[in-house]
Each structure stands twice: as C-alpha cells, then as structure tokens.
C-alpha positions, 0 to 999 in steps of 0.5 A: 655353610655355617654350624656343620663340620663339613658341607658333605655331612650337612648334606647327608643329614638333609638327605636323611630328612628327605628320605624319611619325610614328604616335604613336597607341597608342605608348609615347613618351619625350619627352626635354627634356619642359619643361611637357608640351606635346607630350603635350597636342598628341598627346592632341589628335591622336594619343593615345599609349598611354603617355607618359613625359617627362624634363626636368631642370627641377624647376619645368617637371615640377611644372607639368606634373604639376599640369596633366596628370592622366592615368594614361598620362602620367608626368614624371621629373626627369632629365639627359637626357645622363646618364640611362639611357633606357628602351626605348620605341616612339618617342623624341622630342626637340624642341629639347632637343638644341640646347643647347651641350655641352663634349663635341664628340660630344654629339649623335651620342652622343645620336642613338645612345642614342636610336636604341638605346633606341627600338623603332621610330623616334626623331624629333628637330629641330635648329636650322639652322646657316644661321639661327643662325650664331652662338650662345652658349647654343644650338647649331645644326647643318649639316643635311647633316653630321647626316643623314650621321651618321644614315645611319651609324646606320641607313639608314632616316632621313628629313630634313625641312626644308620647315616652317621656315628655323629648323630641321629634323627628322630621323626614324630608323626601325628 
C-alpha cells in the first residue's frame, strides 16, 4: 500500500466509493492508481468491465502490471494534470488530487476535466482542511467550498462525509 496512512483507511475510502457507485460492468478510469489496489478491491466486490489506471510513478505501474494480469485491466504512465482523459463511464481519483499545485485553479480544472470525460459519473475524495489545516506537500480542502464549485458543474452532486474526519468524498453524476 502506498500513499495512505493505513491499509484500513484505504479500505474505508474504497468501501465509500463502492457504496455510492455501481462499478460492475463499467469502464473505469482511476487517476493516480498507484499499485492498482482499487482494481483489486473492485474485483472482489463489483468487477468493472474494464479498468484503466493512470499514474506518474513508473515503479508503481511496474509493480501493478507485474501483479495484475487481467486483460480487463490496463495501466498507463501519465501525469493526470496534463494527460488527455479518455471517455469512460466512471472516473475515479482516490487521494491523487490532494497534492499541492502551483496552479491555484488545479482542483477546479481537474474536476471539470474529469466530469467532461465521464459518461456517467466522477467520484473522488479529498483531505478535509478541518483535520489537516497546515500541510507542506499535500493540500486539504474546505468541503463546502468544493461542494459549491461542484454544483456549478452539475446539480447532481453528493457530498459524503460520514466515514472519516480526515477526508470527504464527492460524487458528480451526469
């Protein structure tokens, strides 16, 4: 497991995604896929029809490709902030939008890009600024401000904040 404070916390985030989104048979794009652990989780619970993971760490992708041999799963080296996002049913970002950027509009631009490329929905989680007020590498967010922005993208937005004090999840549906 990479990038999370614990395996248990990562599983809670994945469970939150699975409770609020139907992945079975869907084409899923995972931005910042790391080692492909979301694919592992979904394969046990709601097997997607096709899974494509983007990440900018070769070592993570190498490990994921070596470990996961499914023809329904692919990994691609890509900087998610610059890559062209393929049209997919569901676009996911679990933790990957929490890194600081020099671009003050980074999060809003990513949300718009993800929503434009999805056919059905975008689901992502972010660190809660109430739990992480001062970060040097990561960026935490005010959930109500992010929700308000998402409502300018689509009226079909759900904020989920009952699973952790540390972060929250947003679902944007077409």
